[in-house]
C-alpha positions in Angstrom: 37.7 0.4 4.7 38.0 -0.2 8.4 41.3 -0.5 10.4 39.8 -3.5 12.2 36.8 -5.1 10.7 35.8 -6.5 14.0 36.3 -3.3 15.9 38.7 -2.7 18.9 36.5 -5.1 20.9 33.5 -7.2 20.1 31.2 -4.2 20.7 33.8 -1.5 20.2 33.8 1.3 17.6 34.9 0.8 14.0 37.6 3.1 12.6 37.4 4.6 9.1 40.5 5.1 7.1 39.3 8.1 5.0 39.3 10.2 8.2 41.1 8.9 11.2 39.0 11.1 13.5 35.8 9.3 12.6 34.5 6.2 14.5 31.4 4.2 13.9 29.4 2.7 16.9 26.4 0.6 16.9 23.7 1.4 19.4 20.7 -0.7 18.5 19.0 -0.1 21.8 19.3 3.7 21.6 19.0 4.4 17.9 16.3 3.4 15.4 15.8 3.7 11.7 12.0 3.6 12.0 11.2 6.8 14.0 8.2 7.6 11.8 6.3 4.6 13.2 5.6 6.8 16.3 3.1 8.7 14.1 1.3 5.5 13.2 1.3 4.5 16.9 -0.3 7.9 17.7 -3.0 7.3 15.0 -3.6 3.8 16.4 -4.2 5.3 19.8 -6.4 8.1 18.4 -8.7 5.6 16.7 -8.4 2.8 19.3 -7.6 0.3 16.6 -5.4 -2.2 18.6 -7.6 -2.0 21.6 -10.6 -2.9 19.4 -8.7 -5.8 18.0 -7.6 -7.2 21.4 -11.3 -7.1 22.5 -12.1 -9.5 19.6 -9.1 -11.9 19.9 -8.8 -14.8 22.4 -5.5 -15.2 24.3 -5.0 -19.0 24.2 -2.2 -19.0 26.8 -2.9 -20.6 30.2 0.2 -19.6 32.1 0.5 -16.6 34.5 4.0 -15.5 33.6 3.4 -14.2 30.1 6.0 -11.6 29.3 3.9 -9.7 26.7 0.3 -8.8 26.5 -1.8 -9.7 23.4 -1.9 -6.0 22.3 1.9 -5.9 22.4 2.1 -9.0 20.2 -0.4 -7.6 17.7 1.3 -4.2 17.5 4.7 -5.8 16.9 3.2 -8.0 14.1 1.4 -5.0 12.4 4.0 -2.3 12.9 7.0 -4.4 11.9 5.2 -5.1 8.6 4.4 -1.4 8.3 8.1 -0.7 8.4 9.0 -3.3 5.7 9.9 -6.3 7.9 7.5 -8.7 6.2 7.9 -11.8 8.5 9.1 -12.6 12.0 12.7 -13.3 11.0 13.8 -9.8 12.0 12.1 -9.9 15.5 15.4 -10.7 17.4 16.8 -7.4 16.1 13.6 -5.5 16.3 13.0 -6.5 19.9 15.9 -4.2 20.9 14.8 -1.3 18.7 13.9 1.7 20.9 11.0 2.7 18.7 9.5 -0.8 18.5 9.9 -1.3 22.2 8.0 2.0 22.8 5.2 1.0 20.3 4.8 -2.4 21.9 4.6 -0.8 25.4 4.4 -2.5 28.7 7.4 -4.5 29.8 8.9 -4.2 26.3 10.0 -0.6 27.0 12.6 -1.8 29.5 13.1 -5.5 28.8 12.6 -5.7 25.0 9.9 -6.7 22.6 9.1 -10.2 21.6 11.7 -12.6 20.1 11.4 -14.6 16.9 10.2 -17.8 18.7 7.5 -15.8 20.6 6.3 -14.0 17.5 6.2 -17.3 15.6 4.1 -18.9 18.2 1.7 -15.9 18.3 1.2 -15.9 14.5 1.2 -19.6 13.8 -0.4 -21.0 16.8 -2.5 -18.4 18.6 -3.9 -16.5 15.6 -4.5 -19.6 13.5 -7.2 -20.8 15.9 -10.5 -20.6 14.0 -12.1 -18.0 16.2 -9.1 -15.7 16.1 -8.7 -16.1 12.3 -12.4 -15.3 11.9 -11.9 -12.2 14.0 -8.8 -11.1 12.0 -10.7 -11.4 8.7 -13.4 -9.0 10.0 -10.9 -6.5 11.6 -10.0 -4.4 8.5 -13.7 -3.5 8.1 -14.0 -2.7 11.8 -10.9 -0.4 11.5 -12.4 1.3 8.5 -15.7 1.8 10.5 -13.7 3.6 13.2 -12.4 6.0 10.6 -15.8 6.5 9.0 -17.3 7.2 12.5 -15.0 10.2 12.7 -15.5 11.2 9.0 -18.7 9.8 7.7 -18.7 9.4 3.8 -21.7 10.3 1.7 -20.8 8.0 -1.1 -19.1 4.6 -1.1 -17.6 2.8 -4.1 -16.4 -0.8 -3.8 -13.9 -2.5 -6.2 -13.5 -6.2 -6.2 -10.5 -7.9 -7.7 -8.2 -10.9 -7.3 -4.4 -11.2 -7.5 -1.6 -13.7 -7.2 0.8 -14.4 -4.4 3.7 -16.4 -6.0 5.1 -19.2 -4.0 8.4 -21.1 -4.4 7.8 -24.2 -2.4 5.1 -26.7 -1.5 2.8 -24.6 0.7 -0.7 -25.8 1.2 -3.0 -24.5 -1.4 -0.2 -23.5 -3.8 -1.4 -24.5 -7.3 -0.6 -23.6 -10.9 -2.8 -20.8 -12.2 -3.3 -20.7 -15.9 -4.2 -17.0 -16.0 -1.1 -15.8 -14.1 1.0 -18.5 -15.6 2.7 -19.3 -12.3 2.3 -21.4 -9.1 0.7 -19.2 -6.5 -2.0 -18.6 -4.0 -4.9 -16.5 -5.2 -6.3 -13.9 -2.7 -9.4 -11.9 -3.3 -9.7 -8.3 -2.3 -12.4 -5.6 -1.8 -11.3 -1.9 -1.7 -13.2 1.3 -1.3 -12.6 4.5 -3.2 -10.2 5.8 -0.5 -7.9 2.9 -1.0 -8.8 1.1 2.2 -8.9 -2.7 2.1 -12.4 -3.6 3.2 -11.9 -7.4 3.3 -9.7 -10.1 1.8 -9.5 -13.8 1.7 -6.7 -16.2 0.8 -7.7 -18.9 -1.6 -5.9 -21.9 -3.3 -4.0 -20.9 -6.5 -6.2 -22.7 -9.0 -9.7 -21.3 -8.1 -11.7 -19.0 -10.4 -11.1 -15.3 -9.9 -14.6 -14.9 -8.4 -14.6 -18.0 -6.3 -16.0 -17.3 -2.8 -17.1 -13.8 -3.6 -20.2 -14.1 -1.4 -18.1 -14.7 1.8 -16.0 -11.6 1.0 -18.5 -9.2 -0.3 -21.7 -9.8 1.7 -20.3 -8.7 5.0 -19.1 -5.5 3.4 -22.5 -4.8 1.9 -24.1 -5.4 5.3 -21.7 -2.8 6.9 -22.7 -0.2 4.4 -26.5 -0.9 4.4 -28.9 1.9 4.7 -29.6 0.7 8.3 -26.0 0.6 9.3 -24.8 3.7 7.5 -27.8 6.0 6.9 -25.4 8.9 6.0 -24.4 7.2 2.8 -26.5 8.4 -0.1 -25.0 6.5 -3.0 -23.6 3.0 -3.0 -21.7 1.8 -6.0 -19.8 -1.4 -7.1 -17.4 -2.1 -9.9 -15.8 -5.4 -11.0 -14.2 -7.0 -14.0 -15.7 -9.8 -16.2 -14.9 -12.5 -13.7 -17.7 -11.1 -11.5 -20.3 -10.9 -14.3 -22.5 -13.3 -12.2 -26.3 -13.1 -12.2 -26.4 -13.9 -8.5 -24.1 -10.9 -7.9 -26.4 -8.7 -10.1 -29.5 -9.8 -8.1 -27.8 -9.2 -4.8 -26.6 -5.7 -5.6 -30.0 -4.6 -7.0 -31.8 -6.0 -3.9 -29.4 -4.1 -1.6 -29.8 -0.8 -3.6 -26.3 -0.7 -5.1 -25.4 0.9 -8.5 -23.0 -1.3 -10.4 -20.9 -1.4 -13.5 -19.3 -4.8 -14.4 -17.5 -5.8 -17.5 -19.2 -8.4 -19.6 -17.4 -10.9 -21.9 -18.5 -10.5 -25.5 -20.6 -13.2 -27.2 -22.2 -13.6 -30.7 -25.5 -12.1 -29.5 -23.8 -9.0 -28.1 -21.7 -8.5 -31.2 -24.8 -8.7 -33.4 -26.2 -5.7 -31.5 -23.2 -3.5 -32.4 -22.3 -4.9 -35.8 -23.2 -1.6 -37.4 -20.6 0.2 -35.4 -17.7 -2.2 -36.1 -17.6 -1.4 -39.8 -15.1 1.3 -40.9 -16.5 4.2 -42.9 -15.4 4.9 -46.4 -12.3 6.9 -47.1 -8.9 7.1 -45.5 -8.9 6.2 -41.7 -8.1 9.2 -39.4 -4.8 9.4 -37.5 -6.5 9.6 -34.1 -8.5 7.1 -32.0 -12.2 7.0 -32.9 -14.6 6.0 -30.1 -18.2 5.1 -30.6 -20.7 4.2 -27.8 -24.2 2.6 -27.7 -26.4 1.0 -25.1 -29.2 -1.6 -25.3 -31.0 -4.1 -23.1 -30.0 -7.7 -23.1 -31.0 -10.8 -21.1 -28.9 -13.9 -21.0 -30.6 -17.2 -20.3 -29.3 -17.3 -16.7 -30.4 -13.8 -15.9 -33.6 -13.0 -14.0 -34.4 -10.0 -16.2 -33.1 -7.9 -19.0 -30.3 -5.4 -18.1 -28.7 -2.4 -19.7 -25.5 -3.1 -21.7 -23.2 -0.2 -22.6 -20.8 -0.9 -25.5 -17.7 0.9 -26.6 -16.0 0.5 -30.0 -12.6 2.0 -30.5 -10.8 2.3 -33.8 -7.0 2.8 -33.4 -4.7 4.1 -36.2 -2.9 1.2 -37.9 -5.1 -1.5 -36.5 -7.3 -3.5 -38.8 -10.0 -4.5 -36.3 -11.7 -2.3 -33.6 -11.4 -2.9 -29.9 -14.8 -3.7 -28.3 -15.9 -3.7 -24.7 -19.2 -4.4 -22.9 -20.4 -3.2 -19.5 -23.5 -4.4 -17.7 -25.0 -1.7 -15.4 -28.1 -0.5 -13.7 -27.0 3.1 -13.8 -28.9 5.6 -15.9 -25.9 7.8 -16.8 -24.9 8.6 -20.4 -22.9 5.9 -22.1 -19.6 7.8 -21.8 -20.0 8.4 -18.1 -20.8 4.8 -17.4 -17.5 3.9 -19.1 -15.7 6.5 -17.2 -17.1 5.3 -13.9 -16.1 1.7 -14.7 -12.6 2.7 -15.8 -12.0 4.1 -12.3 -11.8 0.4 -11.3 -8.2 0.5 -12.3 -7.4 2.1 -9.0 -8.0 -1.2 -7.2 -5.1 -2.7 -9.2 -2.9 0.2 -8.0 -3.9 -0.5 -4.5 -3.0 -4.2 -4.9 0.4 -3.1 -6.3 1.0 -0.9 -3.3 0.3 -3.8 -1.0 2.7 -6.0 -2.9 5.6 -3.5 -3.1 5.2 -1.3 0.0 3.8 -3.9 2.4 5.1 -7.0 0.7 1.9 -8.9 1.4 2.8 -11.6 -1.2 5.4 -12.9 1.3 3.4 -15.9 2.3 6.0 -18.5 2.9 4.5 -20.6 5.7 3.8 -24.2 4.9 0.3 -24.3 6.4 -2.5 -22.5 4.6 -4.0 -21.2 7.8 -0.7 -19.5 8.9 -0.5 -17.8 5.4 -4.1 -16.7 5.8 -3.1 -15.1 9.1 -0.1 -13.4 7.5 -2.3 -11.9 4.7 -4.7 -10.5 7.3 -1.8 -9.0 9.3 -0.5 -7.4 6.1 -4.0 -6.1 5.5 -4.1 -4.4 8.9 -0.7 -2.8 8.3 -1.8 -1.6 4.9 -4.9 0.0 6.2 -3.1 1.7 9.0 -0.6 3.2 6.5 -3.5 4.2 4.2 -5.4 5.8 7.1 -2.4 8.0 7.8 -2.2 9.0 4.1 -5.8 9.8 3.6 -6.7 11.3 7.0 -3.6 12.8 8.5 -1.1 14.0 5.9 -0.7 17.7 5.1 -0.9 18.9 1.5 2.9 18.7 1.0 2.9 14.9 1.2 -0.7 13.9 0.7 0.0 12.5 -2.8 2.9 10.3 -1.7 2.6 6.6 -2.4 2.8 4.2 0.5 6.3 3.3 -0.6 7.4 6.9 -0.4 5.8 7.3 3.0 7.6 4.2 4.3 11.0 5.1 2.9 10.8 8.9 3.7 8.5 9.1 6.7 8.7 5.8 8.5 12.4 5.4 7.8 13.3 8.5 9.8 16.3 8.0 12.0 15.6 8.5 15.7 17.8 8.6 18.8 16.5 7.8 22.2 17.5 9.9 25.2 16.0 9.2 28.6 15.6 12.0 31.2 13.9 10.8 34.4 10.3 10.1 33.6 10.5 11.0 29.9 11.7 9.2 26.8 12.9 11.7 24.2 13.2 10.7 20.5 15.6 13.0 18.7 14.5 12.7 15.0 16.5 13.2 11.9 15.3 16.1 9.8 16.2 15.2 6.2 13.1 14.0 4.3 10.5 15.1 6.9 11.1 18.5 8.6 9.6 19.3 12.0 6.7 21.4 10.6 5.4 18.4 8.6 5.7 16.2 11.6 3.7 18.7 13.7 1.1 19.0 11.0 0.6 15.2 11.0 0.2 15.1 14.8 -2.3 18.0 14.7 -4.4 16.2 12.1 -4.3 13.0 14.1 -5.4 14.8 17.2 -8.5 16.0 15.4 -9.6 12.4 15.0 -9.7 11.9 18.8 -13.0 12.0 20.6 -13.6 14.2 23.7 -11.5 13.3 26.8 -13.0 10.5 28.9 -15.6 12.0 31.3 -15.9 15.3 29.5 -19.3 16.7 29.0 -20.7 18.9 26.2 -22.1 22.2 27.2 
């Protein structure tokens, strides 16, 4: 307990009774709990991410005495979410944080970052303008392109899935969803195999899981076309039964994509595998029995017959088998087609990381457009965190989840000491020792291009 809960003065130290020689002082402008954000700021600089974004956004302000530049506002929005501050309510405290002030840059280094009211106007007024919201929606893909320009992939695999963002008020678009059994908004996501969020869209809560898939998927396919990315040799897509749409099949085939999409069973399909669903004579085994087959099938709405891979599983103690169907244009053996499709489960893990590490379900604005902006800002924060994990983490921490990276790397205590022209951050060395920090910085620097004006010999 403290001798004086309020301290000796309003800003004085607090005394602790367990050891009278110990005092507690609060120095919010000199000490930060988010020292690891400096690494993400370094990665942002190496890839030119915020500078790219500012070139696409329009500053709607007409006055000449703006305290913060557009880049500062955007960095504060993205980096605060990266550190776990999921909305602008913490801006009045963060504006004094030495790490946040250094990340925002400009005048913020000496006078403080943006306040709650300034951040609120930026996110709910400036970014909700149609041209800025459209630019925000395309930014995650542009950021991924910046990474791929440094490390071109030879194979790209896309996973498409929807999720729910529960709401507890009367926000625009909040509807009851029978599948999720809750009142929610219903965003749609596309991820790649590296865990990067390619594109997302916020939708009302009561729409079908695949509603608006064209607007989300087509721009991503265009970015990975043979013309745009000739280095990519294989293009692959996976989706659950909600995306078993003949228009989607036709599009993927026309664009040269391999796909495996779950298909809901019907009487015609079950007739084709009836011989596999009957148990053999004798006592059933005590282990799972899996049977596979494939055949060609054409639904009435399909433009042509397509290959169907079926899996039948008999589980011990269960009377009826479990049956699943996959529609695909891949020529792999049946087991490998199923194994490829089952990799789609990683998309669900990426969505969970976004929910728990970045808290992107925190969509509490009343206007739908403001919540759409929030989702896109969370998407940018998620991608920046994932870029660091996939492109700039040493072997010791490369398997850490985004939650672990936030709580053990980002949440590193830092003390600011100024000496003349230099700002020195003294970092705590508990979860992340100095050699790991150095390894991350080294890997980030490999992503930088040649110095401006440099010539190759």
